[in-house]
N, C-alpha and C positions, 0 to 999 in steps of 0.2 A: 329939571331934575337937574339935582347935581349929582355924577357919577364919582364917586371916590377911588382912584387911582391905587392900584393893587403899593401895598409893603411892598418893598425888592430890598430893604434891609438885609443883607447878612444875616447870618444866627450868630451868637456873638457870646462865649464866653470865655469864665477868669479862672484862672489857675493860679488856686491860693498854699502856702503854706509849704515852698521850697524855695531854696536863697534864693531863684534870680533864672535868668534863662541869658544867656548859657550857663553853664556852673557847675564844676565836675565835684562839685561835699556829696554825693552819696547817690545813691540809688530812686528817689526819686528826681532828684538835678538830670540823674540819667536816661530817666522815661519822658522826662521836660526836654528836655533836651533832643527826640525823635519826635514826639505828641506833639508840640506846638508844630511846624515844621509843616508837620504832614496833614491838622484839623485846616490850618491857614492856603494848604493846595484842599484840600476838600472842599471848600465856601466857605470856613467860619475866619470872622473877627478873637481874635486869638489876646489877650490879655493872660500876662505871666504877672508873680507882685517878685519879687524880692528883697534883697537890705539892700543896704549901702557900701560898695565895696567888694560884693560876692560876684561881679563879672567884670571880663574885661570889654572897655567898647569897641578896642580892634581884634576882638572876635575870629577868626577866618573863619569860623564853625557857624555865628548871627544871622542871623533869619533877617535882613532889613524887614518885612512882613510882618512881623511878630512887637507886637507893642508892649516895650516893659513898664513895671511901674512900681518904684522904690518908697518905702515908706516907710519910719521911726519906728525904732523897737531898743530893746535893753538887750546889749550887746552880751548876756551872761550864758551859762550852763543851764543854768535850770526855769531864766526869763526868757530867754529869746525865742521860740517855739512860740511862746505863748505870745505876749507882746506883736511880736512880731505882725499874728497870726492874727490877734486882733483887729493891729489898724489896719494893716490890707484891708478884712473883710470889710470895718468900715466906709471904706475906701469904695470897694467893692457894688457896695447897701447900696452907696451914694451912686453908683454909674450903671448898677441897675442892668448890666448882662440877662441873654438868652438860658443863661445858668452857667453852675461855678466848679468845679472842679477842686476838689481840697484832699488834701496831701495831709495825713495824720489824726488826731481820734482827741491830739490835744484841745487843736481848733473845734469840735464839738459844741465849745463852749456859749459862743461865734454864730452856728447855727443860725439861733432863731432873729439876729439881725439880718439874712440872708433872707434866714423863712418871712416875716411882715413883711418885704414888701415883693414878694410871693418870686424866688429868686429859685427854679430846681437846686437841685446840692446834690451830686456825686461826689464819694468819703472814699481814699482807697483809707481806711484799717493798718495798716499794717501791720504791724505783728505783736504781740504781746506785750507794750511793754512797762505794763505794772508788774511784766514779769523777771524783765533786764534787774541784773546785779549790778551793772552802775548808778546804779538812780539810789535816791535815799528814800526813810517813809515816803517822804512829806508828795515827791516828784512821785511815788509812784502811787499816791493815791489822787493828782494830781490827772493824772493817766485814768487811773480807773473812775473816779469821775467823769474824763471829756468822754471814753468810751458812751459813759451811759448815756451823757448831752445826747450823744453821736450817733446812738439805736433811739432815743425820743426822735429827735429830731432831722435827719439824713434824711431825702428824699430816698438813697437808691444807697445801697455800700457798693467797695468792692473789694475782692479778697484776691491778694496772690499770691496764696497755696490753700490746696483743701483743707491741710486739717485745720487751717486758721479759720474757713467756711466754717467747723463743725465745733469751734470755741464757739464762735460766737451767737452758734444758732444756740446752742448751749448754754450758756451765760447770762447772754442778753437777748434772746429771741427770737431776734432778726436771723434773715435770708441772707441774700450775695449774688453777685456775679460775679466767677472765677476770672479772673485777666492775672497770668503771672506779669513780667519780667521778660523779655528778647535777651537775646548775644545775637552777636556781628559775628558770623564768616568770616575770614581773612585767606586772599592769599600771601606766601609765605613769606613773612618778614623776617630782615634784617635781624642775626641775632645780637646781644646786647656784649659790647668787647668785653674780654674777660673770658665768657663764660663757652658752654660746651655744647649745642646739642642735647639734649634728654637724658644734662649730667647735673645734673643740682633739686634744691630742693627749694619750692617757692614759697613763701604766705604772707596773701593780700587782706589787710582786717585795717579797723580803727582796731587804739588798741582800750579795750576793754577786757577784763575780769569773762564777759563770760560770753567773750567767739578765741575759748580756753588760748591764749596767749601766755601764758603765766604759764602753763604747764607744756604750751613748746615751745619756749625758752629753755622751758629745764632740759626739755628733750635734745631742747639746738649743743648742748655740753658735753652729748656726745653725739652724737648727730656728724659736729662737726667736724671728728676727727678725721672724718673717714670721707665726707659729702659739703659742697659747697652748696649754702646757703643765704639763700637771695630772701628778703625783709622787706617790702613794701606794705605803708603803716605812720601812721599814729598815732597819737590822741588826740590832734588838738590841739592839748592850752596842759602840755607837760607834764610831767611826772614820772614816780615809780617806777612803767613800766614802757618811756622813753629815754630815762636813765640804765635801764636793762635793758636794750637792745643794744645801746651805742656803748655801753660796758662788751657782750657780746660784739661786737665787732673790731674796740680795741683788743682786746684777747685771745679772739676766735679770726687767726690771716684768711680762713675760709667762709669767714660769715661777714656778706655785706647790706649792710640797708639806709635805704632809699629814699624814707618815708613817705611827704605823702607823695603822686605820682598823679600826675593831674595829665599828663601827654597822655593819647588816646593808644595810641598807634609805638609807645612805651613799652604799657603793659600792656598789649595784644601780644607784642613780643614777647615776651615772658613767658607769660601763660602756653602761648606757643609753643617754647622750647623748651618749656620744663619738662625737666626726669620725672619731677610729679613738685602737681600742688595739693597744699595739704590747706582744709576748710572746716576751720575747726568755731565757726558759727555756732551759737547752739540755739536763740530767738529768732522771729525773724522771718518765720515764710519762705516763702520763694526766696532765695540772696541776688541782686543784680552778679555779684562777684562769681557765684557759682554757671550758674547759667553762659554766664561771659567764657568763664575759662569748660565747658563744656565743648561750648560753641568753635573756639577754638583748638580742643584735641588734646587738652594736661589730662594725665593721668593724670587718677582724683585721690586720694583719699579724704574721709570726711565725718566731723565727728560727727556720734552714732545722737541721734534727733529723731522723730517726728518727720517733721519738715526736711531738714539735709533725704533721708532715705525714696519720702514722696519723689524730689526731684530729682538724687542720681539713678531709682530703681538700680538693676541692675547695670550700673556701665562703670561707677568706681566701686572704691573699697570700705567699710563703716570702720572704724575704728575709737576704742572703748576710753574714755576724757582719764587718762593714764600713760604716765609715762611713760613707761615700760609697750603700752597699745601702741600709739606713739610713729615710738622708735622703730617699732614689729615690719609695724603696714606702711611706715616709708621705706628702712632699708630691702620687704622687697620686693615694691615696685624699680626700688631703683638697680640693685640686685638681676631683675628679669630682664630686658629688651623686650621679649614676643609681650608679655603682658605688659607691658607701659604699650607696642602700638597695635593690644587688643583695648585694651579702655579708650586708648585713644581713641580710635572707631567707636567703640556702644556709646559711648561720651560726641564725639558727631551728630551721630546720628542718632539718638535720644534732644540733645535738642534744636536738631530741626523740624524731625516730627511732630513736640511740642512745646517750645520753646523758639518759634520764630516771632520776632520783630513786626511780622505780615498782620500773623495775628492779635498778638497785644496788642498795635493800635486798633485794630478794623473792631475790637472788640470797645475800646474807650467811644474809640468815632462812631457804638453802632449804639454806647447808652446814651448818650451827652446827649445824639439824634431823637435814643425819647425824650428824653426829661425835655428836652428842646420848649418851648414858649413858640419857638417861631420853624417853622416849614423847614429845612435845613436838604440845598441845594447841589448837589456836590458836580462839582466841575475836575474830580478830579477819578480814576480809574482804577492807577497800581495801588494790589491787596499788599504784593510781594515787599513794601517798601522796609 
């Protein structure tokens, strides 16, 4: 009688829908930079799909144990997510991992290819993309239909905010698990040359209308008369808002436009020493930049949305989307050192309590293990990574 030997292969996961590993483009990429090595430590075989030119081979943060695969696609604003998601999904379906982690509902169209191969899927639905002002009518329709496909075909969903979960239960009748983003507390970092601790206004955002960039730029014309202002971000494609940022920096000596900053330490330093951080994001659930600013103790003024209110609680100031409201709230924080210190400590405490990477990574690991077709035998204990 022939006795079959036990299957000792490691459980495998394919991560689809980001620009690659390690990449610094946005929140999904930040999460994958933390999650991929964590899963390898936990005994997983991890493959991250990406796009040509989006990562550096010599990146010192790269974990060589993480497999990266680059597929083809169309590098345009409207087709990049769909096309790269399609080619990545086909490649993953052919290789048949035990489970797939998919970022972004636009990839919901392609989930049936994985489902036909018996590959369970965990999908981070991100925000309500079809509500975003930056998308035209066709793009909004694509995202909405992708969400419907995700609701129909995905095995399990991830909501990064409770408010996102409520929207999906109402609109699509699907529940899921709540896994937000984490923040990285840091020791004191050197301040950016030319700036003063707690003496400047900071904004960090992609230049799109729903991030309140036009309103903030209008407020800058008043604020820059008295305060230093640091602007981090760009559209990624050029355009009116990039031109507006360049003009502000040219016309007002106290305005500095740094463009996109991929150096985490530099960005962390800017948040850590800011007099006040303005967070204008209006859609998207739990925003990684907001959580990171909280973990670093930045006093925060945020746009009045259900998502920002959920994340901040009482640890920051909520402002209406009006030029005067933004100016008044930012001036209030900058003029009061006691308030700056109070909001800084409240933000750090809330980030540590709810938005730590340890709990976020454990949430993903547990969800993937539940869906995996292979037993997961963890070789790692650290839960606070």
